[in-house]
N, C-alpha and C positions, 0 to 999 in steps of 0.2 A: 384656547378663540384659538382664531382661524385667524390670519392677517397676511396682509399682501403690501411687500412694498413696494415703493412707489420707482419706479428707475428713470420714470419718462418726463419728470417735469411734471405741473398741476395742470389741468385742464376746467376752461372755467362752462358755462353753462354756454357760451358762445360755438363754445369746440361740438358737444353733442349734438346743438342743435343743426348745425353746417354737416356732422354724418346725419343725422330724420333727415333731409333735403333729399343727401344723396340716395339712402333710400326709400326714399319718398313715404316715411314712419314717426310715428314715434314708438322712441327704444320704453322699452317697461321703464316702471319707477324704482324697483329695486338695483336693475341696472344700470339705471343712471345714477342713483346712490350713490353705490359704488365706485360707478370710475372719478365724480369729483371725488370722490374719498383717496383713490389709486393708481385714475388714471392706467389699466388695467390692472398692475401688480406682478411683483413674482412671490412664491416661496420662500421662504428664508431654506437657507444650503442647513440649518437645520434640523428640519423638519417636513415629514414627509405626509403629503395631506394627501388619501384613497380615498378612491369611489368604488363601490361595489352596486355591480348591476348584473342580476342572469351570470348568475357564476360568475363574472370576471369579475379581475382587478383593476384598478387605474391610479395611475397614479398619474395627479395633475403638482404641472411646475407655475402655476401661471397664468395672467390674462395678457393679449394682446391690449397696446394701451389704444385710446381711439386718438393719439396724435401723438407725435416721435415715434423713435425709436426706426432700427430699420426692420421693424416687422409692428406692422401696426393695425386697424379692423378696415381704415379706406382704405388701404394698398389694396388686403386681400378681397376686400371686397372687390373693388375694379379691377381683379387677375382670377380671382375663381370665382365671381357669382355665380356659375352655368355650374360652377361641381358640381355645388351645395339648390341646385336645384331650382331658381331663385327665389326660397322665401327662407334659407336660411341664413345669418351671417356670421361671418366666423371671427367668435372673441380671443379662439386660444386654438387647441386642437380641441374643443367644445364648438358647438354652434347654438346662436339664439333663434329665437322663430321671431320672424318681425311682422306677420301677415295674417290677414284672417284664417282659422284655422287652424293655426300652430304660436298664435300671439304668446309668448313670453316664457315659451318650453324648451325645457337643454336638450343640442342633442350631442353623442358622439361620433363623427364624421375621423374615414381611418382609406385610405386610398381603394384599399381591396374591397370596401364593404358599401353597404350603403348607411348614410345615418339613421341612428335608432338613438327612440329620445329615453332621457336617462332621470330624467324634472318635467314637472313639469312649472316650474316658475324656478328663477336664480335664482333669489333668495329657499327656496324649499334644495335646490340644488346644494347649497351653500353651507344649508344644515345637516347636511345626507355625507360630507367630506367626514373622515376619518384620520387626528394626528396623530402624527407617528412621531415617534426622533428617530434622527436619520443615522444609517451607520456610519455615516462620515465624520 
């Protein structure tokens, strides 16, 4: 089972609506449900969450919180908006499409390559995560 620990405090619908006002779009329901439970959330140190895509393997450490924490979605949106071609919202080392044409899609992004789509929805992204015990 995939669990994300909330280290940044609970949020309510008000914080989600504040972010939606900032980005001028409604967040997908599957992502809204996730952040209401975990405000982003981190993967336990005992587990590794692996995503495989196009013969590449990525390890997911968690998601940025909507509010609180040193790195949060709102701050990243304000600071890196142009880097993500303003149609993607950074929610970790992944991004969420929030505009027409990519709404709800999940992308990986790195500084040395363009963002690339890895899932058609947040729910399908979570479903495709492989959980492994950590070597720690």
